[in-house]
C-alpha positions as CSV (number, residue, x, y, z in Angstrom):
1,M,12.1,13.4,0.8
2,A,12.0,9.6,0.7
3,I,8.2,9.4,0.4
4,Q,6.9,11.9,-2.1
5,N,4.6,14.6,-0.6
6,I,5.5,13.5,3.0
7,F,8.2,15.1,5.0
8,S,10.4,12.0,5.3
9,H,14.1,11.0,5.6
10,W,16.0,7.8,6.0
11,V,17.6,7.9,9.4
12,T,19.6,4.7,8.7
13,D,19.5,2.3,5.8
14,D,16.5,0.6,7.4
15,V,14.6,3.3,9.4
16,L,12.5,6.0,7.8
17,A,11.3,8.9,9.9
18,M,8.3,10.8,8.7
19,A,5.7,13.4,9.4
20,R,2.3,12.0,10.5
21,L,-0.1,10.8,7.8
22,N,-3.7,11.5,7.2
23,T,-6.1,9.3,5.4
24,A,-7.0,11.7,2.5
25,Q,-3.3,12.2,1.8
26,M,-2.6,8.5,1.9
27,I,-5.2,7.8,-0.7
28,K,-4.6,10.9,-2.9
29,K,-0.8,10.4,-3.0
30,D,-0.9,6.6,-3.2
31,I,1.3,6.3,-0.1
32,I,0.8,2.5,0.2
33,A,2.4,2.0,-3.3
34,Q,5.3,4.2,-2.3
35,F,5.8,2.2,0.9
36,Q,5.6,-1.0,-1.1
37,G,8.2,0.4,-3.5
38,W,10.6,0.9,-0.6
39,S,9.7,-2.6,0.8
40,I,8.6,-0.9,4.1
41,K,7.0,-3.6,6.3
42,T,6.6,-2.1,9.7
43,I,5.2,1.1,11.2
44,I,6.0,2.4,14.7
45,N,3.5,5.2,15.5
46,L,4.6,7.2,18.5
47,Q,1.4,9.3,18.4
48,T,-1.0,8.6,21.2
49,P,-4.7,8.4,20.3
50,G,-6.2,11.8,20.4
51,E,-2.9,13.6,20.6
52,H,-3.4,15.9,17.7
53,A,-7.1,16.6,18.1
54,S,-6.6,20.4,17.9
55,S,-4.1,20.5,15.0
56,G,-4.4,19.5,11.4
57,G,-7.4,17.7,10.1
58,P,-10.0,15.8,12.1
59,L,-9.0,12.5,13.8
60,E,-10.3,9.2,12.5
61,E,-12.3,6.8,14.6
62,S,-8.9,5.2,15.5
63,G,-7.9,8.4,17.4
64,F,-5.2,9.0,14.8
65,T,-5.0,11.3,11.7
66,Y,-5.2,8.1,9.6
67,D,-6.9,4.8,9.7
68,P,-4.3,2.1,10.5
69,K,-6.6,-0.5,8.9
70,I,-5.7,0.9,5.5
71,F,-2.2,-0.5,5.9
72,M,-3.3,-3.8,7.5
73,N,-5.7,-4.4,4.6
74,N,-2.8,-4.0,2.1
75,D,-0.5,-6.7,3.6
76,N,2.1,-4.2,4.6
77,A,2.4,-2.3,7.8
78,E,4.5,0.8,7.1
79,A,7.3,3.1,8.5
80,L,8.5,4.9,11.5
81,R,6.4,7.9,12.5
82,A,8.3,9.9,15.0
83,R,6.2,12.1,17.3
84,A,8.5,15.0,16.4
85,I,10.6,14.7,13.3
86,E,13.2,17.0,14.9
87,R,14.2,14.0,17.1
88,T,15.8,12.4,14.1
89,G,18.3,15.2,13.7
90,R,17.1,15.7,10.1
């Protein structure tokens, strides 16, 4: 895994595909520091608000499993979050 504790793989030298995040996990596993260590600057979230309301933990006010403001408040905006990791072929 590219990001510790998150199912994640480099699809190309510049694109990281990963499982969806949740706020508790981001804080507990210091995901932002890991992203900064890889110089990840952009996130593309293909999840639609409310999409995973019945699976996993509760959704944040944003409608996602994590609060995007956490990234925005840390001067970096993130990684590629594919809706289905299987699409990456990894």
